[in-house]
C-alpha positions in Angstrom: 16.8 15.5 55.1 17.9 19.0 54.8 15.6 19.5 51.9 12.7 17.8 53.7 13.1 20.1 57.1 13.4 23.2 54.8 10.3 22.6 53.1 8.1 21.4 56.0 9.8 24.5 57.7 8.3 26.6 54.8 5.0 25.5 55.0 4.6 26.1 58.8 6.0 29.3 58.8 3.5 30.2 56.2 0.8 28.4 58.7 2.2 30.3 61.4 2.9 27.1 63.2 6.1 26.7 65.3 8.9 25.6 63.5 9.7 22.6 65.6 6.1 20.8 64.2 7.6 21.0 60.5 11.0 19.2 61.3 9.4 16.9 63.0 6.6 16.4 60.2 10.2 16.0 58.3 12.0 13.2 60.4 8.4 11.4 60.2 8.3 11.7 55.7 11.7 10.5 56.0 11.8 7.9 58.8 11.5 4.2 58.5 7.6 4.1 59.4 5.9 5.6 56.3 5.8 4.1 53.3 7.9 7.2 51.6 11.0 6.5 49.2 13.1 9.2 51.5 14.6 7.5 54.2 17.9 8.8 56.0 20.3 6.7 57.6 19.2 6.5 61.8 23.1 6.1 62.7 23.6 9.2 61.0 20.9 11.3 62.1 21.4 10.1 65.7 25.0 10.9 66.0 24.3 14.6 64.4 21.4 15.0 66.5 23.2 14.4 69.9 25.6 17.2 68.4 22.3 19.4 68.0 21.0 18.5 71.8 24.9 19.6 72.9 24.5 22.8 71.4 21.2 23.5 72.6 21.9 22.8 76.1 25.1 25.2 75.6 22.9 28.2 74.0 20.3 27.4 77.1 23.8 27.6 79.6 24.9 31.1 78.1 21.4 32.3 79.1 21.8 31.7 82.6 23.7 32.7 85.3 23.4 33.1 88.7 22.3 37.0 88.7 19.5 36.4 86.2 18.3 33.3 88.8 18.3 35.7 91.9 16.6 38.6 89.7 14.1 36.5 88.6 12.7 36.3 92.2 11.2 33.8 94.7 7.5 34.1 93.6 8.4 32.3 90.2 10.5 30.2 92.3 7.7 28.9 94.1 5.8 28.6 91.1 8.0 26.5 89.3 8.3 24.2 92.1 5.0 23.5 92.6 4.2 23.2 89.1 7.1 20.7 88.5 6.4 18.6 91.7 3.0 18.3 91.0 3.4 16.9 86.9 5.7 14.9 87.9 3.9 13.2 90.6 0.7 13.3 88.2 3.0 11.7 85.4 4.2 8.8 87.8 0.8 8.1 89.1 -0.8 8.0 85.2 2.5 5.5 84.4 1.8 3.0 87.4 -2.1 3.5 86.5 -1.0 1.8 82.8 0.9 -0.5 84.1 4.6 1.2 83.2 7.4 -0.2 85.6 8.6 2.5 88.0 11.6 3.2 86.4 8.9 4.4 83.1 6.9 6.1 85.7 9.3 8.1 86.7 10.5 9.4 83.2 7.1 10.2 82.5 6.3 12.2 85.1 9.7 14.1 84.4 9.0 14.2 80.4 5.4 15.9 81.2 7.0 18.5 83.8 9.1 20.7 81.5 7.5 23.8 79.4 8.9 24.4 76.1 11.0 27.5 76.0 11.5 27.6 72.0 7.4 27.4 71.4 6.6 29.5 73.9 9.2 32.3 72.5 8.1 31.8 69.1 4.2 32.0 69.9 5.2 35.4 72.3 7.4 36.7 69.5 4.5 35.8 66.7 1.3 37.3 69.2 3.7 40.4 70.3 2.9 39.6 74.0 5.4 41.6 76.3 5.2 43.3 79.8 4.4 41.4 83.1 3.3 38.3 81.5 6.4 37.8 79.8 8.8 38.6 82.3 6.9 36.4 84.6 6.7 33.1 81.9 10.2 33.9 81.2 11.3 33.3 85.1 9.1 30.4 85.8 11.1 28.8 82.7 14.5 29.6 83.7 13.8 27.7 87.3 12.1 25.0 85.3 15.1 24.4 83.2 17.4 24.3 86.1 15.0 21.7 87.6 15.0 19.8 84.1 18.9 19.7 84.6 18.8 18.2 88.0 16.3 15.7 87.1 18.2 14.2 84.0 21.2 13.7 86.5 19.4 11.9 89.1 17.2 9.9 86.0 20.5 8.8 84.5 22.5 7.9 88.1 19.2 5.6 89.0 18.7 4.2 85.5 22.6 3.1 85.6 22.3 1.0 88.4 21.9 3.2 91.7 18.4 2.1 92.4 16.0 3.8 94.4 17.6 3.0 97.9 18.1 5.8 99.9 21.7 5.0 100.7 22.3 4.7 96.4 20.5 8.1 95.7 22.4 9.6 98.7 25.8 8.6 97.4 24.5 9.6 94.0 23.3 13.0 95.4 27.1 13.6 97.2 28.7 12.5 93.7 26.8 14.7 92.0 27.4 17.5 93.9 31.3 16.9 94.5 31.5 17.4 90.6 29.2 20.2 90.1 31.4 21.8 92.5 34.6 21.1 91.7 33.9 21.7 88.1 32.2 24.8 88.8 35.1 26.1 90.9 37.8 25.4 88.8 35.9 26.6 85.6 35.4 30.0 87.2 38.8 30.2 87.5 39.8 29.3 84.1 37.0 29.3 81.2 35.6 33.1 81.8 39.4 34.2 81.6 39.9 32.2 78.6 37.4 33.2 77.1 37.9 36.7 77.4 41.5 36.6 75.8 40.2 34.6 72.9 37.4 37.4 72.0 40.3 40.1 72.8 42.1 38.4 69.9 39.1 39.8 67.2 39.0 36.9 65.3 35.1 35.5 65.3 36.4 32.1 63.9 38.8 31.3 66.5 36.2 32.2 69.4 33.3 29.9 67.9 35.6 27.2 67.2 37.0 27.9 71.1 33.4 28.1 72.3 32.0 24.8 70.6 35.4 23.0 71.5 35.1 24.0 75.1 31.1 22.8 75.2 31.7 19.2 73.6 35.0 19.2 75.7 33.2 19.4 79.0 30.0 17.2 77.5 32.4 14.2 76.9 34.2 14.7 80.4 30.2 14.6 82.3 29.6 11.2 80.0 33.1 9.8 81.2 31.6 10.4 84.6 28.5 8.8 84.2 26.1 11.8 83.6 24.1 13.0 80.5 26.4 15.1 77.9 23.1 17.4 78.4 24.3 18.2 81.8 28.0 19.4 80.9 26.8 20.9 77.7 24.4 23.4 80.0 27.4 23.5 82.7 29.8 24.8 79.6 27.5 27.5 78.7 26.8 28.9 82.0 30.6 29.4 82.7 31.2 31.3 79.5 28.2 33.2 80.1 30.1 34.5 83.7 32.7 35.9 81.0 30.8 38.6 80.2 31.0 37.5 76.3 27.6 35.5 76.6 26.2 37.4 73.9 28.8 37.4 71.2 29.1 33.7 71.7 25.5 33.4 71.4 25.6 35.0 68.3 28.8 32.8 66.9 27.2 29.7 68.1 23.5 30.4 66.8 23.9 29.2 63.2 25.5 25.9 64.0 22.9 25.5 67.2 19.9 26.1 64.2 21.1 23.6 61.7 22.0 20.9 64.7 18.8 21.7 66.7 17.1 21.2 63.5 18.6 17.8 62.9 17.8 16.9 66.5 13.9 17.1 66.0 14.4 15.7 62.5 15.6 12.5 64.5 12.6 13.0 67.1 9.8 12.9 63.9 12.1 9.7 62.9 10.9 7.7 65.8 7.7 8.4 65.9 5.8 4.9 64.8 2.3 5.7 63.9 1.5 2.3 64.8 2.8 2.4 68.2 0.5 5.8 68.7 -2.1 4.2 67.7 -1.3 1.5 70.1 -1.1 3.8 73.0 -3.6 6.3 72.3 -5.4 6.4 75.1 -2.0 7.2 77.4 -1.7 10.0 75.0 -4.9 11.5 75.4 -4.9 10.8 79.1 -1.2 12.4 79.6 -2.3 15.4 77.4 -5.0 15.9 79.5 -2.6 16.0 82.2 -0.4 18.5 80.8 -2.8 20.8 79.9 -4.8 20.8 82.8 -2.1 20.0 85.6 0.0 23.2 84.4 -2.8 25.6 84.1 -3.9 24.7 87.3 -1.0 24.7 89.3 0.5 27.4 87.4 -1.9 30.0 88.0 -2.0 28.7 91.5 1.5 29.4 91.9 1.6 32.4 90.5 -1.4 34.0 92.5 -0.2 32.9 95.7 3.3 34.9 94.3 1.1 38.1 94.1 0.4 38.2 90.7 -3.6 38.8 90.2 -5.9 36.2 89.0 -5.6 37.5 85.2 -2.0 37.6 84.9 -1.7 34.5 86.8 -4.4 32.6 84.5 -2.6 33.9 81.5 0.9 32.3 82.9 -1.1 28.7 83.4 -2.4 28.6 79.9 0.9 30.1 78.2 3.0 27.0 80.0 0.5 24.2 79.1 2.8 22.0 77.0 6.0 20.4 76.7 8.6 20.1 74.3 12.7 19.9 73.6 13.5 18.8 77.3 10.7 16.4 76.8 12.3 14.7 73.6 16.0 14.9 75.5 14.3 13.2 78.6 12.4 10.4 76.9 15.6 9.9 74.6 17.6 9.7 77.8 15.7 7.1 79.1 15.9 5.0 75.9 19.3 5.1 75.4 20.1 3.9 78.9 17.4 1.4 78.2 15.4 2.6 81.5 12.0 2.8 78.9 10.2 0.8 76.6 10.3 2.1 72.7 6.5 3.1 73.4 7.3 6.1 75.7 9.7 8.1 73.0 6.6 8.5 70.5 3.9 9.1 73.6 6.3 12.0 74.5 6.4 13.2 70.9 2.5 12.6 70.6 1.8 14.3 73.5 4.4 17.5 72.4 2.9 17.7 69.2 -0.5 18.1 70.3 0.2 20.8 73.0 2.3 22.5 71.0 -0.3 23.1 68.3 -3.3 24.2 70.7 -0.4 26.5 72.8 -1.1 29.5 70.2 -4.6 29.1 70.5 -4.5 28.6 74.2 -2.5 32.2 74.6 -4.6 33.8 72.2 -7.8 32.8 74.5 -5.9 33.3 77.7 -7.1 37.2 78.2 -10.6 36.5 77.4 -10.4 33.2 79.6 -9.0 35.1 82.5 -11.6 37.8 82.4 -14.1 35.5 82.1 -12.6 33.5 85.3 -12.1 36.9 87.2 -16.0 38.1 86.4 -17.8 34.7 87.7 -15.4 34.2 90.8 -17.9 35.1 94.1 -17.5 38.4 95.6 -15.3 37.8 98.5 -12.6 36.0 96.3 -12.7 39.3 94.0 -12.1 41.8 96.8 -9.5 39.6 98.1 -7.7 39.1 94.8 -7.6 42.7 94.5 -6.3 43.6 97.8 -4.1 40.8 98.0 -1.2 42.0 95.0 -1.5 45.2 97.5 -0.3 43.6 100.6 2.5 41.8 99.0 3.9 45.1 97.4 4.0 46.2 101.0 5.3 43.3 102.4 8.5 43.8 99.4 8.9 47.0 100.8 8.8 46.3 104.6 11.2 42.9 104.3 13.5 45.9 102.4 13.2 47.7 105.7 13.4 45.4 108.8 16.8 43.6 109.0 15.3 42.1 112.0 12.3 40.6 110.5 14.8 39.3 107.5 17.1 37.4 110.1 14.1 35.7 111.6 12.6 35.0 108.4 15.8 33.1 107.0 15.6 31.1 110.1 11.8 30.1 109.8 13.1 28.7 106.2 16.3 26.9 107.4 13.7 25.2 110.3 11.4 24.6 107.1 13.8 23.2 105.2 15.2 20.6 107.9 11.9 19.6 108.9 10.9 18.6 105.0 14.5 16.9 104.4 13.9 14.9 107.8 10.2 14.1 106.7 11.9 12.7 103.2 14.6 10.2 104.6 12.3 9.0 107.3 9.6 8.4 104.8 12.2 7.0 102.6 14.2 4.4 105.7 10.7 3.3 107.3 9.0 2.6 103.3 11.9 0.7 102.5 11.8 -1.5 106.0 8.3 -1.9 106.0 8.2 -5.2 104.0 10.8 -6.4 106.3 9.0 -5.8 109.0 6.0 -7.2 108.1 7.4 -10.3 107.0 9.1 -10.5 110.8 6.0 -9.6 112.5 3.8 -11.8 110.6 6.5 -14.9 110.6 8.2 -14.8 113.8 5.9 -12.8 115.8 2.6 -15.1 114.0 0.2 -11.8 113.9 -2.4 -11.7 111.3 -1.7 -9.9 107.7 -3.9 -7.2 108.7 -2.9 -6.5 112.3 1.0 -6.6 111.0 0.1 -4.2 108.2 -1.8 -1.9 110.6 1.2 -1.9 113.1 3.5 -1.0 110.6 1.6 1.6 109.0 1.1 3.1 112.6 5.0 3.0 113.3 5.6 5.1 110.2 2.8 7.7 110.9 4.3 7.8 114.6 8.0 8.5 113.2 6.8 11.2 110.5 4.5 13.1 112.4 6.7 15.0 114.6 7.9 16.4 111.4 4.7 17.1 109.8 3.1 18.5 112.6 7.1 20.6 112.6 6.2 21.8 109.0 2.7 23.0 109.6 4.0 24.7 112.9 6.8 26.6 110.9 5.1 27.6 108.5 2.4 29.1 110.1 4.9 31.2 112.1 6.2 32.4 108.8 3.3 33.5 107.4 2.1 35.2 110.2 5.6 36.9 110.1 5.6 37.7 107.1 1.7 39.1 107.3 2.7 40.9 110.2 5.5 42.6 108.0 3.0 43.3 105.2 -0.2 44.2 107.9 1.7 45.9 111.0 -0.5 45.6 114.1 -2.4 48.6 115.1 -0.5 50.7 117.8 -3.9 51.7 119.5 -6.5 49.4 121.5 -8.5 47.9 118.3 -6.3 46.1 115.7 -8.3 47.7 112.5 -6.0 44.7 110.2 -7.3 41.7 111.9 -9.4 40.0 109.3 -7.1 41.3 106.3 -4.2 39.4 108.0 -5.8 36.7 108.9 -6.6 36.1 105.1 -3.1 36.7 104.4 -1.8 34.2 107.1 -3.7 31.6 105.6 -2.9 32.1 101.9 0.7 32.1 102.5 0.7 29.6 104.7 -1.0 27.4 102.1 1.4 28.2 99.6 4.2 27.7 101.6 2.8 24.3 102.3 2.2 23.3 98.6 5.6 24.6 98.1 7.2 22.3 100.5 4.8 19.0 100.5 4.4 18.8 96.5 8.0 17.7 96.2 8.0 15.9 99.3 5.0 13.8 97.6 6.9 13.6 94.4 10.2 12.3 95.7 8.3 9.7 98.4 5.7 8.4 95.9 7.9 6.1 94.2 8.7 4.8 97.4 5.0 3.9 98.9 2.0 2.2 98.0 -0.9 3.9 97.0 -1.0 7.9 97.4 -0.8 8.0 101.4 1.5 10.8 101.1 -0.6 12.6 98.6 -3.6 12.1 100.8 -2.3 13.7 103.8 -1.0 16.7 101.3 -5.1 16.9 100.0 -6.2 17.3 103.6 -3.8 19.7 104.8 -4.9 21.9 102.0 -8.5 20.9 102.6 -8.7 22.5 105.7 -6.6 25.4 104.9 -9.1 26.2 102.1 -11.9 26.0 104.2 -10.5 28.2 106.4 -9.2 30.4 103.7 -12.9 30.8 102.7 -14.3 31.5 106.0 -11.6 34.6 106.1 -12.4 36.2 102.5 -16.1 36.2 103.8 -15.1 38.1 106.6 -12.8 40.3 104.7 -15.4 41.2 102.5 -17.6 42.6 105.6 -14.1 44.4 106.9 -13.7 46.0 103.4 -17.5 47.4 103.5 -16.9 48.8 106.8 -13.6 50.2 105.9 -14.5 51.7 102.5 -17.6 53.3 104.3 -14.8 55.3 106.6 -13.2 56.4 103.7 -16.3 57.3 102.0 -16.5 59.7 105.2 -12.8 60.9 104.8 -13.2 61.7 101.0 -16.7 63.7 101.6 -15.1 65.8 104.2 -11.7 66.3 102.0 -14.3 67.1 99.0 -16.0 69.9 101.2 -13.0 72.1 101.1 -11.9 74.6 98.3 -12.0 72.4 95.3 -8.5 71.6 93.6 -7.8 71.0 90.0 -7.3 67.3 90.7 -9.3 65.1 92.8 -7.8 64.8 96.3 -6.0 61.8 97.3 -7.5 59.3 99.9 -6.1 59.6 103.5 -4.9 55.9 104.3 -6.7 55.7 107.2 -6.4 51.4 107.0 -3.2 49.7 106.2 -5.7 46.6 105.2 -6.8 48.3 102.1 -3.3 49.4 100.3 -2.9 53.1 99.3 -6.4 53.5 97.8 -6.3 56.6 95.2 -9.5 58.7 94.2 -10.1 59.1 90.9 -12.5 61.6 89.0 -14.2 61.0 85.8 -14.0 63.8 83.5 -17.0 64.6 81.2 -15.5 63.3 77.8 -13.9 59.9 79.3 -15.0 56.7 77.6 -16.0 55.4 81.1 -19.1 57.9 81.8 -22.3 56.1 81.3 -21.3 52.7 81.1 -21.3 49.9 84.1 -18.4 48.3 85.5 -18.9 45.3 84.1 -18.5 46.6 80.8 -15.3 48.5 81.4 -14.4 45.2 83.3 -12.2 46.9 85.2 -11.4 44.6 87.7 -10.4 41.6 85.1 -8.3 44.4 82.7 -6.5 45.5 85.6 -6.4 43.8 88.6 -7.4 46.6 90.2 -11.3 47.0 92.3 -13.5 50.2 92.9 -14.5 50.2 96.7 -16.6 53.1 96.6 -18.1 55.7 94.5 -19.1 59.4 95.4 -21.9 61.1 93.1 -22.4 64.4 94.7 -23.7 64.1 98.1 -24.7 60.5 97.4 -21.9 57.4 98.5 -22.2 54.0 96.9 -19.5 51.6 99.2 -18.6 48.2 97.5 -20.7 49.1 94.0 -21.9 46.1 92.1 -20.7 45.3 88.6 -24.5 47.0 87.4 -23.6 50.0 88.8 -23.2 53.3 85.9 -21.0 55.5 86.2 -21.7 59.2 85.6 -19.6 61.7 84.4 -18.0 63.6 88.2 -18.0 60.4 89.7 -15.0 59.9 92.3 -14.0 56.2 92.2 -11.7 54.9 95.3 -9.8 52.1 93.6 -7.4 49.7 95.6 -4.8 47.2 94.5 -1.1 47.3 93.9 0.6 50.5 92.4 0.8 48.7 89.1 -2.9 47.8 89.0 -4.3 51.2 90.6 -2.1 53.0 87.5 -3.6 50.6 85.0 -7.2 51.7 86.2 -6.2 55.1 85.6 -5.7 54.6 81.9 -9.0 52.5 81.6 -11.5 55.0 83.3 -9.3 58.1 81.6 -9.6 56.1 78.2 -5.7 55.8 77.1 
């Protein structure tokens, strides 16, 4: 087994493919499903693979801390929540469409929801990806890993007999919460101090043995209490990370993790049955498409709403379009708990293998694809995308300054969470009671089946309506508060920021609605027949999308008028004695952020090139509002406009985008 893994790993390294694929191929070679006289003992490999899972999760816990989660910020949290919720729902619906059981469909949703940290890290390392894109992807992965830990705990409890009743789920959540709180509180008092004292001994072998022993002890405790060993190992790593010695421990444990992690992926390959793959080729193809398309769309949208620009958002979505190690762990969990049939594990392996193969290509193509999408967007959306990042930048600065607004925002967030939780409870309770109510109306009240069903649906709608309206109203109010913080009301009689503020309100409300609505749909879907929750969310999103398009069209006219004002101000400034550098643009209109004037030097590479050839907005996220050329002024120039030496370009966008635009225009 070790020889086969080493050989396939070397081959994959030579071919610049992820090592995970090599280990899976080694498992296929030494597994029982190919006529190759190299069959490893499945029992031994399975035992060793469990050690690999424990050490992998322990290493992941070493990289996690509460400080790191706070540092990644709400933007990546919004992106990860939308992506995971949507993929869980899509996986569940796909499983039910193929006739799988409710539990199998739930595990399918969890399997395809989490992207692969290992595969992305390797691909980024090989392609030298860094900067803002790497930070954003890593932040989303951190939140996704935490969501995966939560899903594994819930699925374990459901699969061991708790079922899908709200009462049992409530008890499960309370029991899980008590376990986590007790372990974390006691562990924080004991583990960090103990690790620091052990490290102080200066004996690396003692530190290694103690750390691994602690990892297995907490994993065993979790198993005895009915949870997965992966959850216990993750918590052990998190507690060790609080000691401040996580880097040292990680270096010492890494060789063990790599060896047993390789064994884990070999065991995954041993379960890869070509006959089952051939039998279930259609679900594999469908789930692969769901993973790639669903992740690209949901991550790109979430990242854009978080203020990352079209280019970075699309690149993030294309980087995360795969599943990996967590998918194997969740699929193996379902198999060990007998919650899923034997077909689901090889399906997960096949989908992961396909998406792993195309991940480097997607990352490599993400830049050109993002530029093409930005170039082909309608003009109002291009303008909105460039200004939106600058508005959120202003929002972050104003939020840090105005404490009263921060308190109001927190109160509205609490109200939104209360409405969401109440809606989930109402839907779950009424959905479980609907069959009994339907039977009572038909048998006791002698209503027709159609009338009884209509009465039950109407009752559920009446009970849920106040909370749905509450979510819409609170999200609207919260979006309005945030928009006014970014674009304050004008003290003069004319509100010059009305059109931009309207666009910002709708966009923020759309993001809030999806952040709240997609988890609600994912949680309640197993209890509902059909897609009622998804249909309602879709109608709300569609209505906001129509309103957004209208506001974006109005914004285009506002920007044109505002750009004319800026051009006139720039003309007055340039009429004065010339300075060595181009004068700053006086910010007369807050809605345009902080535009900057950039003068093209005669030797600049941008001279005699069109804006389309430069692809300034696609490459940097900034947009050109106007160009002044001597006495001539061009407001909101088209992509065909050719630049000349001495042109002064008024560039708008976030500070980072404007600085990048300066470098592009200067040729550096």
